[in-house]
C-alpha positions as a Markdown table, in Angstrom:
| # | Residue | x | y | z |
|---|---|---|---|---|
| 1 | Met | 0.0 | 0.0 | 0.0 |
| 2 | Leu | 2.8 | 2.4 | 0.9 |
| 3 | Glu | 4.5 | 1.6 | -2.5 |
| 4 | Thr | 1.3 | 2.4 | -4.3 |
| 5 | Ser | 0.8 | 5.7 | -2.5 |
| 6 | Ala | 4.4 | 6.8 | -3.1 |
| 7 | Arg | 4.0 | 5.9 | -6.8 |
| 8 | Leu | 0.7 | 7.9 | -7.0 |
| 9 | Leu | 2.5 | 10.9 | -5.6 |
| 10 | Glu | 5.4 | 10.5 | -8.0 |
| 11 | Leu | 2.9 | 10.2 | -10.9 |
| 12 | Leu | 1.1 | 13.3 | -9.8 |
| 13 | Ser | 4.4 | 15.2 | -9.6 |
| 14 | Leu | 5.3 | 14.1 | -13.2 |
| 15 | Leu | 1.9 | 15.1 | -14.5 |
| 16 | Gln | 2.3 | 18.6 | -12.9 |
| 17 | Leu | 5.7 | 18.9 | -14.5 |
| 18 | Lys | 4.9 | 18.4 | -18.2 |
| 19 | Arg | 2.0 | 19.1 | -20.5 |
| 20 | Asp | 1.8 | 15.7 | -22.3 |
| 21 | Trp | 3.1 | 12.3 | -21.3 |
| 22 | Thr | 2.8 | 9.0 | -23.2 |
| 23 | Ser | 1.9 | 5.9 | -21.2 |
| 24 | Thr | 5.2 | 4.4 | -22.2 |
| 25 | Glu | 7.1 | 7.5 | -20.9 |
| 26 | Leu | 5.3 | 7.4 | -17.6 |
| 27 | Ala | 5.7 | 3.7 | -17.2 |
| 28 | Gly | 9.5 | 4.1 | -17.8 |
| 29 | Arg | 9.8 | 6.8 | -15.2 |
| 30 | Leu | 7.8 | 4.9 | -12.6 |
| 31 | Asp | 9.3 | 1.5 | -13.5 |
| 32 | Val | 5.9 | -0.1 | -13.9 |
| 33 | Ser | 3.7 | -1.4 | -16.8 |
| 34 | Thr | 1.5 | 0.8 | -18.9 |
| 35 | Arg | -1.5 | -1.1 | -17.5 |
| 36 | Thr | -0.4 | 0.0 | -14.0 |
| 37 | Val | -0.1 | 3.6 | -15.2 |
| 38 | Arg | -3.7 | 3.5 | -16.5 |
| 39 | Ala | -4.9 | 2.1 | -13.2 |
| 40 | Asp | -3.0 | 4.8 | -11.2 |
| 41 | Ile | -4.4 | 7.5 | -13.4 |
| 42 | Gly | -7.9 | 6.1 | -12.6 |
| 43 | Lys | -7.1 | 6.5 | -8.8 |
| 44 | Leu | -6.0 | 10.1 | -9.3 |
| 45 | Arg | -9.3 | 10.8 | -11.1 |
| 46 | Ser | -11.2 | 9.3 | -8.2 |
| 47 | Leu | -9.3 | 11.7 | -5.9 |
| 48 | Gly | -10.5 | 14.7 | -7.9 |
| 49 | Tyr | -7.4 | 15.3 | -10.2 |
| 50 | Pro | -8.6 | 15.9 | -13.7 |
| 51 | Val | -6.3 | 13.8 | -15.9 |
| 52 | Asp | -7.1 | 14.0 | -19.6 |
| 53 | Ala | -6.3 | 11.0 | -21.8 |
| 54 | Arg | -6.4 | 10.6 | -25.6 |
| 55 | Arg | -5.6 | 7.9 | -28.0 |
| 56 | Gly | -2.2 | 7.8 | -29.7 |
| 57 | Val | 1.0 | 5.9 | -30.2 |
| 58 | Ala | 2.8 | 4.4 | -27.3 |
| 59 | Gly | -0.4 | 3.9 | -25.3 |
| 60 | Gly | -1.9 | 7.3 | -25.7 |
| 61 | Tyr | -1.2 | 10.7 | -24.2 |
| 62 | His | -2.0 | 12.0 | -20.7 |
| 63 | Arg | -2.0 | 15.4 | -19.2 |
| 64 | Leu | -3.2 | 17.1 | -16.0 |
| 65 | Ala | -6.0 | 19.4 | -17.0 |
| 66 | Ala | -7.4 | 22.5 | -15.2 |
| 67 | Gly | -10.2 | 21.6 | -12.9 |
| 68 | Thr | -12.9 | 23.5 | -11.0 |
| 69 | Ala | -10.7 | 23.8 | -7.9 |
| 70 | Met | -7.0 | 24.1 | -7.3 |
| 71 | Pro | -5.5 | 20.7 | -6.5 |
| 72 | Pro | -2.6 | 20.3 | -4.1 |
| 73 | Leu | 0.7 | 20.9 | -5.8 |
| 74 | Leu | 3.7 | 18.8 | -5.3 |
| 75 | Leu | 7.0 | 20.8 | -5.2 |
| 76 | Asp | 10.5 | 19.4 | -4.9 |
| 77 | Asp | 13.0 | 21.1 | -2.5 |
| 78 | Asp | 14.3 | 23.6 | -5.0 |
| 79 | Glu | 10.8 | 24.6 | -6.2 |
| 80 | Ala | 9.5 | 25.0 | -2.7 |
| 81 | Val | 12.5 | 27.3 | -1.8 |
| 82 | Ala | 12.0 | 29.3 | -5.0 |
| 83 | Val | 8.3 | 29.8 | -4.3 |
| 84 | Ala | 8.9 | 30.9 | -0.7 |
| 85 | Val | 11.6 | 33.4 | -1.7 |
| 86 | Gly | 9.5 | 34.6 | -4.6 |
| 87 | Leu | 6.4 | 35.2 | -2.4 |
| 88 | Gly | 8.6 | 37.1 | 0.1 |
| 89 | Ala | 9.9 | 39.3 | -2.7 |
| 90 | Val | 6.4 | 40.0 | -4.0 |
| 91 | Ala | 5.3 | 40.9 | -0.5 |
| 92 | Ala | 8.0 | 43.5 | -0.3 |
| 93 | Gln | 6.9 | 45.2 | -3.5 |
| 94 | Arg | 4.0 | 47.5 | -4.2 |
| 95 | Leu | 2.1 | 45.3 | -6.7 |
| 96 | Gly | -1.3 | 45.2 | -5.0 |
| 97 | Val | -1.0 | 41.6 | -3.9 |
| 98 | Glu | 1.1 | 42.0 | -0.8 |
| 99 | Glu | -1.4 | 40.6 | 1.6 |
| 100 | Thr | -2.3 | 37.6 | -0.6 |
| 101 | Ser | 1.4 | 36.8 | -1.0 |
| 102 | Leu | 1.8 | 36.9 | 2.8 |
| 103 | Thr | -1.0 | 34.5 | 3.4 |
| 104 | Ala | 0.3 | 32.1 | 0.8 |
| 105 | Leu | 3.8 | 32.4 | 2.3 |
| 106 | Ala | 2.4 | 31.7 | 5.7 |
| 107 | Lys | 0.7 | 28.5 | 4.5 |
| 108 | Leu | 3.9 | 27.4 | 2.7 |
| 109 | Glu | 6.2 | 28.0 | 5.6 |
| 110 | Gln | 3.9 | 26.2 | 7.9 |
| 111 | Val | 4.5 | 22.9 | 6.1 |
| 112 | Leu | 8.1 | 23.5 | 5.0 |
| 113 | Pro | 10.6 | 21.0 | 6.5 |
| 114 | Ser | 13.1 | 22.6 | 8.8 |
| 115 | Arg | 16.0 | 22.0 | 6.3 |
| 116 | Leu | 14.1 | 24.0 | 3.6 |
| 117 | Arg | 13.2 | 26.8 | 6.1 |
| 118 | Arg | 16.9 | 27.1 | 6.8 |
| 119 | Arg | 17.5 | 27.4 | 3.0 |
| 120 | Val | 14.9 | 30.1 | 2.7 |
| 121 | Glu | 16.3 | 32.0 | 5.6 |
| 122 | Ala | 19.8 | 31.7 | 4.1 |
| 123 | Val | 18.7 | 33.2 | 0.9 |
| 124 | Arg | 17.0 | 36.1 | 2.7 |
| 125 | Glu | 20.1 | 36.7 | 4.9 |
| 126 | Ala | 22.4 | 36.7 | 1.9 |
| 127 | Thr | 20.3 | 39.1 | -0.2 |
| 128 | Ser | 20.7 | 42.8 | -0.1 |
| 129 | Val | 18.2 | 45.3 | -1.5 |
| 130 | Val | 18.5 | 49.0 | -2.3 |
| 131 | Pro | 17.3 | 50.7 | 0.9 |
| 132 | Gly | 14.1 | 52.7 | 0.8 |
| 133 | Ala | 12.6 | 55.4 | 3.0 |
| 134 | Gly | 11.1 | 52.9 | 5.4 |
| 135 | Pro | 12.5 | 50.3 | 7.7 |
| 136 | Pro | 13.6 | 46.9 | 6.4 |
| 137 | Leu | 10.8 | 44.4 | 5.9 |
| 138 | Asp | 11.1 | 41.4 | 8.2 |
| 139 | Leu | 9.2 | 38.7 | 6.4 |
| 140 | Ser | 9.4 | 36.3 | 9.4 |
| 141 | Val | 7.4 | 38.8 | 11.5 |
| 142 | Leu | 5.0 | 39.4 | 8.7 |
| 143 | Gly | 4.6 | 35.7 | 8.1 |
| 144 | Ala | 3.9 | 35.1 | 11.8 |
| 145 | Val | 1.3 | 37.9 | 12.0 |
| 146 | Ala | -0.4 | 36.7 | 8.8 |
| 147 | Ala | -0.5 | 33.1 | 10.1 |
| 148 | Ala | -2.1 | 34.3 | 13.3 |
| 149 | Ile | -4.7 | 36.3 | 11.3 |
| 150 | Arg | -5.5 | 33.4 | 9.1 |
| 151 | Gly | -5.8 | 31.0 | 12.0 |
| 152 | His | -7.8 | 33.4 | 14.2 |
| 153 | Glu | -5.1 | 32.9 | 16.9 |
| 154 | Arg | -4.4 | 35.4 | 19.7 |
| 155 | Leu | -0.9 | 37.0 | 19.4 |
| 156 | Arg | 1.5 | 37.9 | 22.1 |
| 157 | Phe | 4.4 | 40.2 | 21.1 |
| 158 | Gly | 6.9 | 42.7 | 22.2 |
| 159 | Tyr | 6.3 | 46.2 | 20.9 |
| 160 | Thr | 8.6 | 49.3 | 20.7 |
| 161 | Lys | 6.6 | 52.5 | 21.2 |
| 162 | Arg | 7.5 | 55.7 | 19.4 |
| 163 | Gly | 9.7 | 57.0 | 22.2 |
| 164 | Gly | 11.7 | 53.7 | 22.3 |
| 165 | Glu | 9.9 | 52.2 | 25.3 |
| 166 | Glu | 9.3 | 48.5 | 25.0 |
| 167 | Glu | 6.2 | 46.7 | 26.3 |
| 168 | Ala | 4.4 | 43.4 | 26.1 |
| 169 | Arg | 1.1 | 43.3 | 24.1 |
| 170 | His | -1.6 | 40.7 | 23.8 |
| 171 | Ala | -4.1 | 41.1 | 21.0 |
| 172 | Glu | -6.5 | 39.5 | 18.5 |
| 173 | Pro | -5.0 | 40.3 | 15.1 |
| 174 | Gln | -7.6 | 41.2 | 12.5 |
| 175 | Arg | -6.0 | 42.7 | 9.4 |
| 176 | Leu | -2.7 | 43.7 | 7.8 |
| 177 | Val | -2.6 | 47.0 | 6.0 |
| 178 | Asn | 0.3 | 48.2 | 3.8 |
| 179 | Trp | 0.6 | 52.0 | 3.4 |
| 180 | Glu | 3.5 | 53.3 | 1.4 |
| 181 | Thr | 6.7 | 51.8 | 2.9 |
| 182 | Leu | 5.2 | 50.5 | 6.2 |
| 183 | Trp | 3.0 | 47.6 | 7.3 |
| 184 | Tyr | 0.4 | 48.0 | 10.0 |
| 185 | Leu | -1.6 | 45.5 | 12.0 |
| 186 | Leu | -5.2 | 46.3 | 13.1 |
| 187 | Ala | -5.9 | 44.3 | 16.2 |
| 188 | Trp | -8.2 | 44.2 | 19.2 |
| 189 | Asp | -6.0 | 44.9 | 22.2 |
| 190 | Leu | -7.1 | 42.5 | 25.0 |
| 191 | Asp | -5.4 | 44.5 | 27.8 |
| 192 | Arg | -7.0 | 47.9 | 26.7 |
| 193 | Asp | -10.3 | 46.4 | 25.5 |
| 194 | Asp | -10.2 | 48.6 | 22.3 |
| 195 | Trp | -8.9 | 48.7 | 18.7 |
| 196 | Arg | -5.3 | 49.4 | 18.2 |
| 197 | Val | -3.0 | 49.8 | 15.2 |
| 198 | Phe | 0.6 | 48.5 | 15.5 |
| 199 | Arg | 3.5 | 49.1 | 13.2 |
| 200 | Val | 4.7 | 45.6 | 12.2 |
| 201 | Asp | 8.4 | 46.7 | 12.0 |
| 202 | Arg | 8.2 | 47.5 | 15.8 |
| 203 | Met | 6.7 | 44.0 | 16.7 |
| 204 | Val | 8.6 | 41.0 | 18.0 |
| 205 | Pro | 6.1 | 38.0 | 18.0 |
| 206 | His | 6.4 | 35.5 | 20.8 |
| 207 | Ala | 5.7 | 31.8 | 20.5 |
| 208 | Pro | 2.2 | 31.0 | 19.2 |
| 209 | Thr | -0.4 | 31.0 | 21.9 |
| 210 | Gly | -2.7 | 28.4 | 20.4 |
| 211 | Ala | -5.7 | 30.4 | 21.8 |
| 212 | Arg | -8.4 | 30.9 | 19.2 |
| 213 | Phe | -10.8 | 33.9 | 18.9 |
| 214 | Arg | -13.8 | 34.8 | 16.9 |
| 215 | Pro | -13.2 | 37.8 | 14.6 |
| 216 | Arg | -14.8 | 41.0 | 15.7 |
| 217 | Val | -16.8 | 43.4 | 13.5 |
| 218 | Ile | -14.5 | 46.3 | 12.5 |
| 219 | Pro | -16.2 | 49.7 | 13.3 |
| 220 | Gln | -15.8 | 50.9 | 9.7 |
| 221 | Asp | -16.8 | 49.2 | 6.4 |
| 222 | Asn | -13.5 | 50.2 | 4.7 |
| 223 | Val | -10.7 | 48.8 | 6.9 |
| 224 | Val | -8.0 | 50.7 | 5.0 |
| 225 | Glu | -9.7 | 54.1 | 5.7 |
| 226 | Phe | -10.2 | 53.0 | 9.3 |
| 227 | Val | -6.5 | 52.2 | 9.8 |
| 228 | Val | -5.2 | 55.2 | 7.8 |
| 229 | Gly | -7.4 | 57.5 | 9.8 |
| 230 | Arg | -6.1 | 56.1 | 13.1 |
| 231 | Ile | -2.5 | 56.3 | 11.8 |
| 232 | Ser | -2.6 | 59.8 | 10.4 |
| 233 | Lys | -4.6 | 61.6 | 13.1 |
| 234 | Gly | -3.6 | 59.6 | 16.1 |
| 235 | Ala | 0.1 | 60.0 | 15.4 |
| 236 | Trp | 0.2 | 63.7 | 14.8 |
| 237 | Lys | 2.5 | 65.6 | 17.1 |
| 238 | Tyr | 1.9 | 68.9 | 15.5 |
| 239 | Arg | -1.6 | 70.1 | 14.3 |
| 240 | Ala | -2.6 | 73.1 | 12.3 |
| 241 | Arg | -5.6 | 74.6 | 10.5 |
| 242 | Val | -5.0 | 76.1 | 7.1 |
| 243 | Leu | -7.1 | 78.0 | 4.5 |
| 244 | Met | -6.8 | 76.6 | 1.0 |
| 245 | Arg | -7.7 | 78.7 | -2.0 |
| 246 | Ala | -9.3 | 75.8 | -3.9 |
| 247 | Pro | -12.7 | 74.0 | -3.8 |
| 248 | Ala | -13.1 | 71.3 | -1.2 |
| 249 | Ala | -13.6 | 68.6 | -3.8 |
| 250 | Lys | -10.3 | 69.4 | -5.4 |
| 251 | Ile | -8.4 | 69.3 | -2.1 |
| 252 | Ala | -10.0 | 66.0 | -1.2 |
| 253 | Ala | -8.8 | 64.5 | -4.5 |
| 254 | Lys | -5.2 | 65.7 | -3.8 |
| 255 | Ile | -5.0 | 64.6 | -0.2 |
| 256 | His | -5.1 | 60.8 | 0.0 |
| 257 | Ile | -5.4 | 60.5 | 3.8 |
| 258 | Pro | -8.5 | 61.1 | 5.9 |
| 259 | Val | -8.6 | 64.8 | 7.0 |
| 260 | Asp | -11.3 | 67.2 | 8.1 |
| 261 | Ile | -12.2 | 69.5 | 5.2 |
| 262 | Glu | -14.6 | 72.4 | 5.9 |
| 263 | Val | -16.2 | 74.2 | 3.0 |
| 264 | Val | -15.9 | 78.0 | 3.2 |
| 265 | Asp | -17.3 | 78.8 | -0.2 |
| 266 | Glu | -17.2 | 77.5 | -3.7 |
| 267 | Ser | -13.4 | 78.3 | -4.1 |
| 268 | Thr | -12.1 | 78.1 | -0.6 |
| 269 | Cys | -12.0 | 75.5 | 2.2 |
| 270 | Gln | -10.3 | 75.0 | 5.6 |
| 271 | Val | -8.4 | 71.8 | 6.4 |
| 272 | Glu | -7.0 | 70.4 | 9.6 |
| 273 | Val | -3.6 | 68.9 | 9.0 |
| 274 | Gly | -0.8 | 67.5 | 11.1 |
| 275 | Ser | 2.5 | 65.7 | 11.2 |
| 276 | Asp | 5.4 | 64.6 | 13.4 |
| 277 | Asp | 7.6 | 67.1 | 11.6 |
| 278 | Pro | 6.3 | 70.6 | 10.7 |
| 279 | Asp | 9.1 | 71.1 | 8.2 |
| 280 | Arg | 8.1 | 68.0 | 6.3 |
| 281 | Leu | 4.5 | 69.0 | 6.5 |
| 282 | Ala | 5.2 | 72.4 | 5.0 |
| 283 | Leu | 7.2 | 70.9 | 2.1 |
| 284 | Trp | 4.4 | 68.4 | 1.4 |
| 285 | Met | 1.7 | 71.1 | 1.4 |
| 286 | Thr | 3.6 | 73.1 | -1.2 |
| 287 | Gln | 3.2 | 70.1 | -3.6 |
| 288 | Leu | -0.6 | 70.5 | -3.5 |
| 289 | Asp | -0.1 | 73.4 | -5.9 |
| 290 | Val | -2.7 | 75.7 | -4.2 |
| 291 | Asp | -2.4 | 79.0 | -2.3 |
| 292 | Ile | -2.3 | 78.3 | 1.5 |
| 293 | Glu | -2.8 | 80.5 | 4.5 |
| 294 | Val | -2.0 | 79.2 | 8.0 |
| 295 | Ile | -4.9 | 80.1 | 10.3 |
| 296 | Asp | -3.9 | 78.2 | 13.4 |
| 297 | Gly | -0.5 | 76.5 | 14.0 |
| 298 | Asp | 2.6 | 78.5 | 14.9 |
| 299 | Glu | 4.9 | 75.5 | 14.2 |
| 300 | Leu | 3.7 | 75.2 | 10.6 |
| 301 | Ala | 3.9 | 78.9 | 10.0 |
| 302 | Val | 7.5 | 79.0 | 11.2 |
| 303 | Ala | 8.3 | 75.9 | 9.1 |
| 304 | Phe | 6.9 | 77.7 | 6.0 |
| 305 | Asp | 9.1 | 80.7 | 6.8 |
| 306 | Arg | 12.2 | 78.4 | 7.0 |
| 307 | Leu | 11.3 | 76.8 | 3.8 |
| 308 | Ala | 10.8 | 80.1 | 2.0 |
| 309 | Thr | 14.2 | 81.2 | 3.2 |
| 310 | Arg | 15.8 | 78.1 | 1.8 |
| 311 | Leu | 14.1 | 78.4 | -1.5 |
| 312 | Arg | 15.1 | 82.0 | -1.9 |
| 313 | Arg | 18.6 | 81.1 | -1.1 |
| 314 | Ala | 18.6 | 78.2 | -3.6 |
| 315 | Ala | 17.3 | 80.6 | -6.3 |
| 316 | Gly | 20.1 | 83.1 | -5.5 |
| 317 | Asp | 17.7 | 85.7 | -4.1 |
| 318 | Gly | 18.6 | 86.2 | -0.5 |
| 319 | Pro | 21.4 | 86.3 | 2.0 |
| 320 | Arg | 24.0 | 83.5 | 1.7 |
| 321 | Asp | 24.9 | 83.4 | 5.4 |
| 322 | Gly | 21.5 | 82.3 | 6.6 |
| 323 | Ser | 20.6 | 85.6 | 8.2 |
| 324 | Arg | 17.2 | 87.0 | 7.7 |
């Protein structure tokens, strides 16, 4: 029985490798008769694998056809490592399938033998990428979080807060959200009995808890807007209110994060903005290509003044020594 099962797996692997096989070719690879090949193909069909057969020389031709569902794939060691590394690379890009790649990677790494996991880690450790604006992407952390989300498993992890303080957290992970160069986890914080958003690059997952949970209803239909709203407004160190000489609809189309926009008239609106860095906020607002007046927010007004001085100096119209 064991020999037959092993032969079926080998036959399935061969059928997934090539479009068309003759019965004679398959019999030679498996070291059995063509009659045994036909019997084994019948067993595969009974298990739900759609194997097409047509008459021809050398006992006819066989191929694994596309079915109504995705059958289990058999990968050799090199193929499994290549798929794992490839999924990790896709997760690090901005292709719109990052989360799907992570869930697939979590499933694959869960069943990878330890020797193959070591090979995957060796490839990651030996690979360098051009650094971007964000922190390096730790796929092992992302994979652990994605696996906890998929399995509805409570997650314990260490977390480094913005000021550098470290603390232990216990949460029910609900959703991963990728925004620009960073990954965020939306989770129900069990200690604080409320929703929280965590930066994944600041997380250090502990051993799996094994404790399951029932997913909660997220307060907002659009989970991305909910997370981005929490990130943008909740993280602001500096806040300001500005008058923008443009219609509210035009400003809403230019600003891709949730902000409070108040209509003043058909061509003017007030917007509440914020940032950790007023100088960066001032530079970003100049890129909106509209006339701006700071109504409330001394830090932003001073930042605009510094920026204007730098721009005048860069254009050769102003003091070279930095004096006003």
